[in-house]
MARLODO-233193 format. One record per residue (C-alpha): residue in three letters; residue number from 1; x, y, z; chain. Coordinates in nm, 4 decimals. Layout:
# residues N
ala | NUM | X | Y | Z | A
...
***
This chain:
# residues 444
met | 1 | -14.5431 | 7.0736 | 2.3679 | A
lys | 2 | -14.8126 | 6.9515 | 2.6080 | A
leu | 3 | -15.0519 | 6.6697 | 2.5251 | A
glu | 4 | -15.3127 | 6.6606 | 2.7986 | A
pro | 5 | -15.5669 | 6.3761 | 2.8193 | A
his | 6 | -15.9324 | 6.4440 | 2.7561 | A
pro | 7 | -16.0763 | 6.4642 | 3.1097 | A
asn | 8 | -16.4114 | 6.3004 | 3.0379 | A
ile | 9 | -16.2539 | 6.0150 | 2.8366 | A
leu | 10 | -15.9833 | 5.9504 | 3.0956 | A
ile | 11 | -16.2265 | 5.9396 | 3.3874 | A
glu | 12 | -16.4716 | 5.7163 | 3.2019 | A
ser | 13 | -16.1803 | 5.4792 | 3.1371 | A
leu | 14 | -16.0749 | 5.4873 | 3.5032 | A
arg | 15 | -16.4282 | 5.3895 | 3.6011 | A
asp | 16 | -16.3611 | 5.0435 | 3.4602 | A
ile | 17 | -16.0329 | 4.9844 | 3.6428 | A
gly | 18 | -16.1860 | 4.6775 | 3.8090 | A
tyr | 19 | -16.3267 | 4.7718 | 4.1487 | A
ser | 20 | -16.6149 | 4.5750 | 4.2926 | A
phe | 21 | -16.8581 | 4.7602 | 4.5190 | A
glu | 22 | -16.6971 | 4.6101 | 4.8307 | A
thr | 23 | -16.3376 | 4.6880 | 4.7274 | A
ala | 24 | -16.4357 | 5.0439 | 4.6369 | A
val | 25 | -16.5928 | 5.1080 | 4.9777 | A
ser | 26 | -16.2882 | 4.9485 | 5.1426 | A
asp | 27 | -16.0638 | 5.2028 | 4.9723 | A
ile | 28 | -16.2634 | 5.4829 | 5.1354 | A
ile | 29 | -16.2328 | 5.3088 | 5.4728 | A
asp | 30 | -15.8539 | 5.2964 | 5.4213 | A
asn | 31 | -15.8452 | 5.6776 | 5.4167 | A
ser | 32 | -16.0489 | 5.6994 | 5.7361 | A
ile | 33 | -15.8196 | 5.4550 | 5.9189 | A
ser | 34 | -15.5078 | 5.6358 | 5.7928 | A
ala | 35 | -15.6595 | 5.9574 | 5.9324 | A
gly | 36 | -15.6734 | 5.8002 | 6.2782 | A
ala | 37 | -16.0492 | 5.7463 | 6.2947 | A
ser | 38 | -16.1767 | 5.5430 | 6.5876 | A
glu | 39 | -16.5308 | 5.5341 | 6.4476 | A
ile | 40 | -16.6466 | 5.4949 | 6.0879 | A
lys | 41 | -17.0130 | 5.5040 | 5.9886 | A
ile | 42 | -17.1241 | 5.3735 | 5.6484 | A
ser | 43 | -17.4763 | 5.4184 | 5.5146 | A
leu | 44 | -17.6283 | 5.2910 | 5.1905 | A
tyr | 45 | -17.9780 | 5.4286 | 5.1456 | A
ile | 46 | -18.2155 | 5.6246 | 4.9235 | A
phe | 47 | -18.1677 | 6.0037 | 4.9349 | A
asp | 48 | -18.3807 | 6.2340 | 4.7192 | A
gly | 49 | -18.4946 | 5.9302 | 4.5227 | A
asn | 50 | -18.1428 | 5.8087 | 4.4412 | A
leu | 51 | -17.9200 | 5.5400 | 4.5869 | A
thr | 52 | -17.6571 | 5.7145 | 4.7994 | A
leu | 53 | -17.3601 | 5.5985 | 5.0042 | A
thr | 54 | -17.1961 | 5.7991 | 5.2819 | A
val | 55 | -16.8855 | 5.7255 | 5.4877 | A
thr | 56 | -16.8375 | 5.9425 | 5.7969 | A
asp | 57 | -16.5333 | 5.9265 | 6.0240 | A
asn | 58 | -16.3979 | 6.1071 | 6.3286 | A
gly | 59 | -16.0405 | 6.1225 | 6.2014 | A
thr | 60 | -15.8131 | 6.4265 | 6.2039 | A
gly | 61 | -15.9940 | 6.5878 | 5.9123 | A
leu | 62 | -15.8473 | 6.8124 | 5.6407 | A
thr | 63 | -15.8010 | 7.1851 | 5.5972 | A
arg | 64 | -15.9296 | 7.3488 | 5.2806 | A
ser | 65 | -15.5920 | 7.3270 | 5.1042 | A
glu | 66 | -15.5386 | 6.9674 | 5.2219 | A
leu | 67 | -15.8814 | 6.8625 | 5.1002 | A
leu | 68 | -15.8359 | 7.0310 | 4.7634 | A
glu | 69 | -15.5068 | 6.8464 | 4.7182 | A
ala | 70 | -15.6693 | 6.5179 | 4.8260 | A
met | 71 | -15.9276 | 6.5648 | 4.5488 | A
arg | 72 | -15.6494 | 6.5801 | 4.2905 | A
phe | 73 | -15.5908 | 6.2674 | 4.0792 | A
gly | 74 | -15.2499 | 6.1328 | 4.1832 | A
ser | 75 | -15.2295 | 6.3380 | 4.5012 | A
ser | 76 | -14.9337 | 6.1451 | 4.6477 | A
asp | 77 | -14.6144 | 5.9944 | 4.5075 | A
pro | 78 | -14.6075 | 5.6133 | 4.5531 | A
arg | 79 | -14.2260 | 5.6266 | 4.5591 | A
leu | 80 | -14.2100 | 5.8380 | 4.8752 | A
glu | 81 | -14.1640 | 5.6788 | 5.2165 | A
arg | 82 | -14.4847 | 5.6738 | 5.4186 | A
gln | 83 | -14.5785 | 5.6196 | 5.7802 | A
ser | 84 | -14.6001 | 5.2510 | 5.8714 | A
asp | 85 | -14.9778 | 5.2666 | 5.9275 | A
asp | 86 | -15.0576 | 5.4530 | 5.6031 | A
leu | 87 | -15.2903 | 5.2338 | 5.3946 | A
gly | 88 | -15.2707 | 5.4498 | 5.0816 | A
arg | 89 | -15.0147 | 5.4537 | 4.8043 | A
phe | 90 | -15.0971 | 5.6236 | 4.4733 | A
gly | 91 | -15.3212 | 5.9120 | 4.5785 | A
leu | 92 | -15.5872 | 5.7703 | 4.3469 | A
gly | 93 | -15.8008 | 5.5518 | 4.5733 | A
leu | 94 | -16.0575 | 5.8103 | 4.6835 | A
lys | 95 | -16.1278 | 5.9187 | 4.3268 | A
thr | 96 | -16.0981 | 5.5943 | 4.1304 | A
ala | 97 | -16.2871 | 5.3914 | 4.3910 | A
ser | 98 | -16.5675 | 5.6475 | 4.4058 | A
phe | 99 | -16.6059 | 5.6937 | 4.0314 | A
ser | 100 | -16.6060 | 5.3182 | 3.9771 | A
gln | 101 | -16.9467 | 5.3239 | 4.1484 | A
cys | 102 | -17.0937 | 5.6758 | 4.1207 | A
arg | 103 | -17.0948 | 5.9863 | 3.9008 | A
lys | 104 | -17.0835 | 6.2462 | 4.1761 | A
leu | 105 | -16.8291 | 6.2554 | 4.4595 | A
thr | 106 | -16.8596 | 6.5100 | 4.7392 | A
val | 107 | -16.6176 | 6.5298 | 5.0311 | A
val | 108 | -16.6737 | 6.7418 | 5.3423 | A
ser | 109 | -16.4031 | 6.7753 | 5.6057 | A
lys | 110 | -16.3773 | 6.9504 | 5.9406 | A
lys | 111 | -16.0468 | 7.0572 | 6.0905 | A
glu | 112 | -15.9358 | 7.3431 | 6.3130 | A
glu | 113 | -16.2972 | 7.4556 | 6.3574 | A
ala | 114 | -16.3346 | 7.5107 | 5.9822 | A
thr | 115 | -16.5464 | 7.3172 | 5.7325 | A
ser | 116 | -16.4392 | 7.2624 | 5.3713 | A
cys | 117 | -16.6202 | 7.0904 | 5.0861 | A
phe | 118 | -16.5416 | 7.0071 | 4.7237 | A
cys | 119 | -16.7319 | 6.8082 | 4.4632 | A
trp | 120 | -16.6381 | 6.6218 | 4.1454 | A
asp | 121 | -16.9347 | 6.5737 | 3.9108 | A
leu | 122 | -16.8659 | 6.3633 | 3.6003 | A
asp | 123 | -17.1562 | 6.5185 | 3.4151 | A
gln | 124 | -17.0041 | 6.8645 | 3.4660 | A
ile | 125 | -16.6606 | 6.7441 | 3.3523 | A
glu | 126 | -16.8194 | 6.5991 | 3.0404 | A
lys | 127 | -17.0166 | 6.9181 | 2.9784 | A
his | 128 | -16.7153 | 7.1511 | 3.0090 | A
his | 129 | -16.4506 | 6.9072 | 2.8785 | A
asp | 130 | -16.2284 | 7.0259 | 3.1618 | A
trp | 131 | -16.1202 | 6.9374 | 3.5168 | A
val | 132 | -16.3975 | 7.1400 | 3.6785 | A
ile | 133 | -16.4305 | 7.0907 | 4.0535 | A
asp | 134 | -16.6949 | 7.2717 | 4.2568 | A
glu | 135 | -16.6413 | 7.4223 | 4.5993 | A
ile | 136 | -16.9562 | 7.4032 | 4.8115 | A
asn | 137 | -17.0024 | 7.6691 | 5.0776 | A
asp | 138 | -17.3478 | 7.5733 | 5.2027 | A
val | 139 | -17.3160 | 7.2153 | 5.3219 | A
ser | 140 | -17.6140 | 7.2103 | 5.5566 | A
asn | 141 | -17.8361 | 7.0131 | 5.3183 | A
leu | 142 | -17.5835 | 6.7478 | 5.2251 | A
pro | 143 | -17.6748 | 6.3918 | 5.3305 | A
lys | 144 | -17.5468 | 6.2950 | 5.6781 | A
phe | 145 | -17.3768 | 6.6314 | 5.7348 | A
glu | 146 | -17.5874 | 6.6906 | 6.0449 | A
ser | 147 | -17.4354 | 6.3832 | 6.2101 | A
met | 148 | -17.0703 | 6.4752 | 6.1449 | A
pro | 149 | -16.8475 | 6.4978 | 6.4544 | A
glu | 150 | -16.6480 | 6.8103 | 6.5439 | A
his | 151 | -16.3546 | 6.6890 | 6.3350 | A
gly | 152 | -16.3429 | 6.4293 | 6.0610 | A
thr | 153 | -16.4477 | 6.3655 | 5.7031 | A
leu | 154 | -16.7669 | 6.2787 | 5.5192 | A
val | 155 | -16.7496 | 6.1107 | 5.1770 | A
ile | 156 | -17.0703 | 6.1111 | 4.9718 | A
trp | 157 | -17.1412 | 5.9000 | 4.6629 | A
gln | 158 | -17.4398 | 6.0207 | 4.4621 | A
asn | 159 | -17.5790 | 5.9069 | 4.1277 | A
ile | 160 | -17.4598 | 5.5520 | 4.1930 | A
asp | 161 | -17.5034 | 5.3751 | 3.8602 | A
arg | 162 | -17.3053 | 5.0520 | 3.8962 | A
ile | 163 | -17.5311 | 4.8613 | 4.1361 | A
asp | 164 | -17.9022 | 4.7801 | 4.1182 | A
arg | 165 | -18.0959 | 4.9652 | 4.3880 | A
lys | 166 | -18.3433 | 4.6768 | 4.3981 | A
lys | 167 | -18.0605 | 4.4552 | 4.5258 | A
lys | 168 | -17.9462 | 4.6987 | 4.7946 | A
ala | 169 | -17.9998 | 4.4429 | 5.0721 | A
asp | 170 | -17.7738 | 4.1928 | 4.8932 | A
phe | 171 | -17.4965 | 4.4505 | 4.8579 | A
val | 172 | -17.5262 | 4.5472 | 5.2247 | A
lys | 173 | -17.4907 | 4.1823 | 5.3302 | A
lys | 174 | -17.1901 | 4.1240 | 5.1052 | A
leu | 175 | -17.0308 | 4.4506 | 5.2157 | A
glu | 176 | -17.0694 | 4.3634 | 5.5841 | A
ser | 177 | -16.8927 | 4.0288 | 5.5349 | A
his | 178 | -16.6154 | 4.1863 | 5.3258 | A
ile | 179 | -16.5408 | 4.4649 | 5.5742 | A
gly | 180 | -16.5521 | 4.2260 | 5.8707 | A
leu | 181 | -16.2825 | 4.0159 | 5.7031 | A
val | 182 | -16.0598 | 4.2785 | 5.5381 | A
phe | 183 | -16.0437 | 4.5072 | 5.8434 | A
his | 184 | -16.0747 | 4.2457 | 6.1192 | A
arg | 185 | -15.7438 | 4.3472 | 6.2791 | A
phe | 186 | -15.8692 | 4.7048 | 6.3140 | A
ile | 187 | -16.2168 | 4.6102 | 6.4377 | A
ser | 188 | -16.0746 | 4.3634 | 6.6902 | A
pro | 189 | -15.6961 | 4.4104 | 6.7297 | A
ile | 190 | -15.4920 | 4.0981 | 6.8014 | A
arg | 191 | -15.2105 | 4.1105 | 7.0545 | A
gly | 192 | -14.8821 | 4.1464 | 6.8693 | A
leu | 193 | -15.0704 | 4.2151 | 6.5454 | A
gly | 194 | -15.3332 | 4.4518 | 6.4229 | A
ala | 195 | -15.3921 | 4.8195 | 6.4687 | A
lys | 196 | -15.2615 | 5.0268 | 6.7556 | A
lys | 197 | -15.6175 | 5.1107 | 6.8536 | A
lys | 198 | -15.9626 | 4.9693 | 6.7938 | A
thr | 199 | -16.1760 | 5.1077 | 6.5119 | A
lys | 200 | -16.5515 | 5.0688 | 6.5313 | A
ile | 201 | -16.7166 | 5.0343 | 6.1913 | A
phe | 202 | -17.0932 | 5.0620 | 6.1482 | A
leu | 203 | -17.3045 | 4.9752 | 5.8439 | A
asn | 204 | -17.6523 | 5.1275 | 5.8332 | A
gly | 205 | -17.6328 | 5.1773 | 6.2084 | A
asn | 206 | -17.5237 | 4.8213 | 6.2916 | A
pro | 207 | -17.1725 | 4.7414 | 6.4229 | A
ile | 208 | -16.9672 | 4.5153 | 6.1961 | A
ser | 209 | -16.8069 | 4.2178 | 6.3699 | A
ala | 210 | -16.4536 | 4.1076 | 6.2927 | A
ile | 211 | -16.4043 | 3.7810 | 6.1028 | A
asp | 212 | -16.0658 | 3.6320 | 6.1893 | A
pro | 213 | -16.0029 | 3.3762 | 5.9110 | A
phe | 214 | -15.7634 | 3.1839 | 6.1347 | A
cys | 215 | -16.0296 | 3.1073 | 6.3960 | A
arg | 216 | -15.8077 | 3.2081 | 6.6874 | A
gly | 217 | -16.1057 | 3.1965 | 6.9230 | A
phe | 218 | -16.1467 | 2.8178 | 6.8865 | A
thr | 219 | -15.9470 | 2.5678 | 7.0891 | A
ala | 220 | -15.9307 | 2.3242 | 6.7956 | A
thr | 221 | -15.7295 | 2.5721 | 6.5877 | A
gln | 222 | -15.3654 | 2.4621 | 6.5507 | A
pro | 223 | -15.1159 | 2.7485 | 6.4974 | A
glu | 224 | -14.7550 | 2.6930 | 6.3928 | A
pro | 225 | -14.4759 | 2.9215 | 6.5220 | A
leu | 226 | -14.4433 | 3.2651 | 6.3612 | A
glu | 227 | -14.1557 | 3.2820 | 6.1101 | A
glu | 228 | -13.9729 | 3.5841 | 5.9686 | A
leu | 229 | -13.8887 | 3.5107 | 5.6062 | A
lys | 230 | -13.6986 | 3.8398 | 5.5659 | A
pro | 231 | -13.7138 | 4.1856 | 5.7243 | A
gly | 232 | -14.0693 | 4.3127 | 5.6891 | A
val | 233 | -14.2132 | 3.9733 | 5.5857 | A
lys | 234 | -14.3612 | 3.7336 | 5.8444 | A
met | 235 | -14.5499 | 3.4066 | 5.7999 | A
gln | 236 | -14.7565 | 3.1794 | 6.0244 | A
val | 237 | -14.9380 | 2.8592 | 5.9269 | A
phe | 238 | -15.2753 | 2.7713 | 6.0836 | A
thr | 239 | -15.4832 | 2.4541 | 6.0687 | A
ile | 240 | -15.8394 | 2.5648 | 6.1365 | A
pro | 241 | -16.1046 | 2.3341 | 6.2909 | A
lys | 242 | -16.2980 | 2.0802 | 6.0879 | A
lys | 243 | -16.6764 | 2.1011 | 6.0740 | A
glu | 244 | -16.7653 | 1.8988 | 6.3844 | A
lys | 245 | -16.5281 | 2.1062 | 6.5978 | A
phe | 246 | -16.7298 | 2.4254 | 6.5451 | A
pro | 247 | -16.9930 | 2.5032 | 6.8111 | A
ser | 248 | -17.2682 | 2.5502 | 6.5515 | A
glu | 249 | -17.3529 | 2.5294 | 6.1822 | A
val | 250 | -17.3778 | 2.9099 | 6.1768 | A
glu | 251 | -17.0188 | 2.9489 | 6.2999 | A
tyr | 252 | -16.8959 | 2.6848 | 6.0550 | A
lys | 253 | -17.0490 | 2.8728 | 5.7605 | A
arg | 254 | -16.9308 | 3.2118 | 5.8877 | A
tyr | 255 | -16.5665 | 3.1076 | 5.8881 | A
ala | 256 | -16.5958 | 2.9282 | 5.5552 | A
leu | 257 | -16.5915 | 3.2778 | 5.3981 | A
pro | 258 | -16.7606 | 3.3415 | 5.0605 | A
gly | 259 | -16.6948 | 3.0453 | 4.8332 | A
gly | 260 | -16.6335 | 2.7885 | 5.1055 | A
tyr | 261 | -16.3365 | 2.6217 | 5.2724 | A
ile | 262 | -16.1793 | 2.4689 | 4.9641 | A
arg | 263 | -16.1753 | 2.8007 | 4.7816 | A
asn | 264 | -16.0410 | 2.9963 | 5.0820 | A
gln | 265 | -15.7430 | 2.7792 | 5.1709 | A
gly | 266 | -15.3907 | 2.9096 | 5.1227 | A
phe | 267 | -15.2311 | 3.2464 | 5.1846 | A
phe | 268 | -15.3938 | 3.5500 | 5.3440 | A
leu | 269 | -15.1729 | 3.8477 | 5.2615 | A
tyr | 270 | -15.1801 | 4.1493 | 5.4950 | A
arg | 271 | -15.0253 | 4.4864 | 5.4158 | A
ala | 272 | -14.9944 | 4.7146 | 5.7194 | A
asn | 273 | -15.2548 | 4.4938 | 5.8954 | A
arg | 274 | -15.5101 | 4.5334 | 5.6155 | A
leu | 275 | -15.6040 | 4.2132 | 5.4298 | A
ile | 276 | -15.5107 | 4.2496 | 5.0620 | A
lys | 277 | -15.5454 | 3.9090 | 4.9005 | A
trp | 278 | -15.6625 | 3.5705 | 5.0261 | A
gly | 279 | -15.7532 | 3.2183 | 4.9238 | A
thr | 280 | -15.4511 | 3.1651 | 4.6983 | A
trp | 281 | -15.1424 | 2.9445 | 4.6897 | A
phe | 282 | -14.9764 | 3.1859 | 4.4433 | A
gly | 283 | -14.9482 | 2.8964 | 4.1994 | A
leu | 284 | -14.7225 | 2.6953 | 4.4337 | A
his | 285 | -14.9762 | 2.4333 | 4.5442 | A
pro | 286 | -15.3057 | 2.3020 | 4.4050 | A
lys | 287 | -15.6256 | 2.3618 | 4.5988 | A
ser | 288 | -15.7681 | 2.0347 | 4.7230 | A
ala | 289 | -16.0022 | 1.8924 | 4.9826 | A
asp | 290 | -15.6994 | 1.7596 | 5.1715 | A
ser | 291 | -15.5559 | 2.1065 | 5.2351 | A
gln | 292 | -15.8815 | 2.2971 | 5.2871 | A
leu | 293 | -15.8136 | 2.3560 | 5.6578 | A
thr | 294 | -15.4742 | 2.5171 | 5.5904 | A
arg | 295 | -15.4630 | 2.8967 | 5.6000 | A
val | 296 | -15.1325 | 3.0823 | 5.5984 | A
gln | 297 | -15.0982 | 3.4305 | 5.7433 | A
leu | 298 | -14.8478 | 3.6416 | 5.5485 | A
asp | 299 | -14.7613 | 3.9923 | 5.6712 | A
ile | 300 | -14.5755 | 4.2685 | 5.4872 | A
asp | 301 | -14.5328 | 4.6360 | 5.5669 | A
asn | 302 | -14.6099 | 4.9182 | 5.3238 | A
ser | 303 | -14.2454 | 4.9624 | 5.2250 | A
asn | 304 | -14.2617 | 4.6449 | 5.0158 | A
asp | 305 | -14.5266 | 4.7609 | 4.7662 | A
asp | 306 | -14.3014 | 4.7639 | 4.4595 | A
glu | 307 | -14.1592 | 4.4182 | 4.5324 | A
trp | 308 | -14.5077 | 4.2729 | 4.5788 | A
thr | 309 | -14.6615 | 4.4737 | 4.2878 | A
ile | 310 | -14.9528 | 4.5980 | 4.5022 | A
asp | 311 | -15.2113 | 4.7515 | 4.2674 | A
val | 312 | -15.4164 | 5.0680 | 4.3150 | A
lys | 313 | -15.7246 | 4.8659 | 4.4221 | A
lys | 314 | -15.5183 | 4.6810 | 4.6846 | A
val | 315 | -15.6563 | 4.3434 | 4.5789 | A
phe | 316 | -15.3644 | 4.2121 | 4.3684 | A
ala | 317 | -15.0133 | 4.1068 | 4.4663 | A
gln | 318 | -14.7345 | 3.8747 | 4.3532 | A
leu | 319 | -14.4715 | 3.6949 | 4.5575 | A
pro | 320 | -14.1221 | 3.8436 | 4.5135 | A
ser | 321 | -13.8784 | 3.5863 | 4.3779 | A
asp | 322 | -13.6755 | 3.5546 | 4.7011 | A
val | 323 | -13.9880 | 3.5022 | 4.9155 | A
lys | 324 | -14.1332 | 3.2636 | 4.6579 | A
ser | 325 | -13.8225 | 3.0455 | 4.6640 | A
gln | 326 | -13.8313 | 3.0243 | 5.0446 | A
ile | 327 | -14.2001 | 2.9324 | 5.0527 | A
ala | 328 | -14.1565 | 2.6772 | 4.7729 | A
leu | 329 | -13.9209 | 2.4787 | 5.0001 | A
leu | 330 | -14.1734 | 2.4747 | 5.2842 | A
ile | 331 | -14.5103 | 2.4528 | 5.1174 | A
ser | 332 | -14.5323 | 2.0745 | 5.0835 | A
ser | 333 | -14.5559 | 2.0479 | 5.4635 | A
phe | 334 | -14.8353 | 2.3061 | 5.5015 | A
pro | 335 | -15.1350 | 2.0767 | 5.4322 | A
leu | 336 | -15.0164 | 1.7836 | 5.6487 | A
arg | 337 | -15.2098 | 1.8838 | 5.9602 | A
ser | 338 | -15.5184 | 1.9576 | 5.7528 | A
arg | 339 | -15.5017 | 1.6104 | 5.6033 | A
lys | 340 | -15.4461 | 1.4517 | 5.9448 | A
ala | 341 | -15.7436 | 1.6384 | 6.0928 | A
leu | 342 | -15.9744 | 1.5232 | 5.8139 | A
val | 343 | -15.8776 | 1.1568 | 5.7735 | A
pro | 344 | -15.9853 | 0.9918 | 6.1069 | A
asn | 345 | -16.2889 | 0.7603 | 6.0788 | A
leu | 346 | -16.2961 | 0.8135 | 5.7032 | A
ala | 347 | -16.3728 | 0.4529 | 5.6127 | A
ala | 348 | -16.6607 | 0.4182 | 5.8592 | A
arg | 349 | -16.8198 | 0.7459 | 5.7571 | A
lys | 350 | -16.7842 | 0.6553 | 5.3898 | A
his | 351 | -16.9508 | 0.3179 | 5.4435 | A
his | 352 | -17.2751 | 0.4283 | 5.6064 | A
ala | 353 | -17.3140 | 0.7613 | 5.4258 | A
lys | 354 | -17.3213 | 0.6327 | 5.0666 | A
asp | 355 | -17.6992 | 0.6038 | 5.0702 | A
ser | 356 | -17.7581 | 0.9533 | 5.2122 | A
val | 357 | -17.7531 | 1.1412 | 4.8815 | A
trp | 358 | -18.1332 | 1.1267 | 4.8521 | A
lys | 359 | -18.4031 | 1.2053 | 5.1058 | A
val | 360 | -18.7282 | 1.0156 | 5.0525 | A
gln | 361 | -19.0244 | 1.2009 | 5.2022 | A
thr | 362 | -19.3897 | 1.1022 | 5.2407 | A
ser | 363 | -19.6939 | 1.3161 | 5.3081 | A
gly | 364 | -20.0231 | 1.1265 | 5.3244 | A
asn | 365 | -20.0290 | 0.9137 | 5.0113 | A
leu | 366 | -19.7681 | 1.1288 | 4.8362 | A
leu | 367 | -19.4028 | 1.0325 | 4.7894 | A
ser | 368 | -19.1186 | 1.2652 | 4.6913 | A
cys | 369 | -18.7413 | 1.2510 | 4.6588 | A
lys | 370 | -18.5083 | 1.5420 | 4.7312 | A
leu | 371 | -18.1336 | 1.5759 | 4.7069 | A
ala | 372 | -17.9713 | 1.5770 | 5.0521 | A
phe | 373 | -17.7582 | 1.8900 | 5.0536 | A
glu | 374 | -17.6293 | 1.7944 | 5.3991 | A
ser | 375 | -17.4723 | 1.4802 | 5.2512 | A
pro | 376 | -17.0908 | 1.5059 | 5.2452 | A
leu | 377 | -17.0947 | 1.3950 | 4.8807 | A
val | 378 | -17.3265 | 1.6781 | 4.7820 | A
ser | 379 | -17.1908 | 1.9476 | 5.0132 | A
phe | 380 | -16.8334 | 1.8723 | 4.8978 | A
phe | 381 | -16.9339 | 1.9605 | 4.5418 | A
tyr | 382 | -17.1717 | 2.2432 | 4.6392 | A
glu | 383 | -16.9173 | 2.4288 | 4.8548 | A
ser | 384 | -16.6587 | 2.4181 | 4.5764 | A
leu | 385 | -16.8834 | 2.6425 | 4.3615 | A
asp | 386 | -16.9027 | 3.0198 | 4.3650 | A
glu | 387 | -17.2318 | 3.1948 | 4.4482 | A
glu | 388 | -17.3598 | 3.2120 | 4.0886 | A
gln | 389 | -17.2716 | 2.8474 | 4.0246 | A
gln | 390 | -17.4451 | 2.7474 | 4.3492 | A
glu | 391 | -17.7647 | 2.9231 | 4.2354 | A
asn | 392 | -17.7483 | 2.7456 | 3.8977 | A
phe | 393 | -17.6879 | 2.4111 | 4.0688 | A
glu | 394 | -17.9873 | 2.4640 | 4.3010 | A
ser | 395 | -18.2086 | 2.5419 | 4.0003 | A
leu | 396 | -18.0917 | 2.2286 | 3.8189 | A
val | 397 | -18.1511 | 2.0146 | 4.1293 | A
lys | 398 | -18.5080 | 2.1458 | 4.1575 | A
ile | 399 | -18.5733 | 2.0458 | 3.7961 | A
ile | 400 | -18.4280 | 1.6982 | 3.8573 | A
glu | 401 | -18.6339 | 1.6558 | 4.1750 | A
asp | 402 | -18.9542 | 1.7699 | 4.0021 | A
thr | 403 | -18.9006 | 1.5412 | 3.7023 | A
leu | 404 | -18.7645 | 1.2328 | 3.8767 | A
pro | 405 | -18.9728 | 0.9469 | 3.7244 | A
val | 406 | -19.0566 | 0.7783 | 4.0551 | A
gly | 407 | -19.3955 | 0.6535 | 3.9364 | A
thr | 408 | -19.2566 | 0.5059 | 3.6155 | A
leu | 409 | -18.9743 | 0.3316 | 3.7971 | A
phe | 410 | -19.2157 | 0.1910 | 4.0557 | A
asn | 411 | -19.4556 | 0.0609 | 3.7881 | A
phe | 412 | -19.1724 | -0.1011 | 3.5944 | A
ala | 413 | -19.0381 | -0.2674 | 3.9045 | A
gln | 414 | -19.3808 | -0.4008 | 4.0092 | A
ser | 415 | -19.5177 | -0.5138 | 3.6740 | A
met | 416 | -19.1975 | -0.6762 | 3.5533 | A
ser | 417 | -19.0603 | -0.7995 | 3.8881 | A
leu | 418 | -18.7417 | -0.6012 | 3.8383 | A
asp | 419 | -18.4820 | -0.5071 | 4.0961 | A
phe | 420 | -18.3015 | -0.1725 | 4.0968 | A
val | 421 | -17.9328 | -0.2052 | 4.0140 | A
thr | 422 | -17.6505 | 0.0398 | 3.9756 | A
pro | 423 | -17.4966 | 0.0636 | 3.6264 | A
asn | 424 | -17.1965 | -0.1463 | 3.5398 | A
arg | 425 | -16.8840 | 0.0695 | 3.5665 | A
ser | 426 | -16.5471 | 0.0289 | 3.4056 | A
ser | 427 | -16.2454 | 0.0078 | 3.6339 | A
lys | 428 | -16.1517 | 0.3628 | 3.5328 | A
glu | 429 | -16.4999 | 0.4915 | 3.6218 | A
lys | 430 | -16.4914 | 0.3089 | 3.9549 | A
lys | 431 | -16.1574 | 0.4684 | 4.0380 | A
val | 432 | -16.2959 | 0.8155 | 3.9611 | A
ile | 433 | -16.5950 | 0.7483 | 4.1887 | A
asp | 434 | -16.3773 | 0.6081 | 4.4681 | A
asp | 435 | -16.1440 | 0.9083 | 4.4467 | A
tyr | 436 | -16.4415 | 1.1400 | 4.4726 | A
phe | 437 | -16.5729 | 0.9542 | 4.7788 | A
glu | 438 | -16.2299 | 0.9818 | 4.9371 | A
lys | 439 | -16.2081 | 1.3578 | 4.8848 | A
ala | 440 | -16.5700 | 1.4240 | 4.9787 | A
phe | 441 | -16.5559 | 1.2481 | 5.3108 | A
arg | 442 | -16.2244 | 1.4038 | 5.4034 | A
asp | 443 | -16.3938 | 1.7351 | 5.3301 | A
asp | 444 | -16.6711 | 1.6546 | 5.5750 | A
***
């Protein structure tokens, strides 16, 4: 007896497997890199009135039979041994990543002077209630086909329904940052690490720059010796520069990574040179201002997937018990250099910066007060928030600034000969405030 799943129901369920737009595009890039591409071109634009994404590479390409098999759900066995530079695992990435964002997936590939093309259309699967895949013979009108190299593959997402086309620019910006980080070893290989050859990645015609989270290009970066925890597992601890050691504010923010330094401390896990997971202590150490400059490089090869429970999206992993026990013995020493780098001159900076929370501005006979976001006290809190929380905080601050009763306070003080005082605080409240000062100024 056979009990086959309903195709349309199964695929609709797979659409919600948990990909973000950036992780979905990264899965497509994985295939291009595994195919030996030295150049990958990504475009997100409007085609025939609809938001469309294309990924073109100059890899080895696929024959007709190879492409048809690649379009199959579960096209490879995760239990089989793979080449060391193979970034895939389940044979699901191309399909699940694509359908998490779009309803129509078309793949064109050139190999051995032949062109092949197949298309999955979710609306057609739903209409026929069957695994109906279309073979396209005339590919001349497909988006970006005219710019394909002599060999390689073109992936096309059409009918994208999971992102707002009005926010295309925001998605492009976020995607650029994500790719620059996740694939930095391929974009700019590091001696002794990284890909065997350089891969150029373009987004809407612009080259993506590598973002090395360990700031190897800065003299203030402090690397520890590389350690091999077990065969196939290597670790190296880095203390990255504090704010004043960066050449500019732009560079400081760039290497903060989305969410800021406090959020992005901890382990950066690489699988076959591709960044999988980052900004986590795997539950072994709390995130704090003291350890915000500590980033730990952790490398595994693709033969360890089962041990590390790598998921299909390649964004989740867990420490195996033997590795976890080794790291648990060492982890208390990881933040020490971070703490040492942050502490100097703490008392002096704390003393003269307490009054910098507000900026008083005058224009003619007008007076206004604004929160000083550059203040260590404010920036410490602000950088600990995610993007949505930061937007909410900014909105709240604007309301507070616009409603600050400056006039009322001034009139009270003048008419009643009052002096401004800070509220009386209990010893417990004072300790909380002092602790916050201590953390905030270490953070700066």
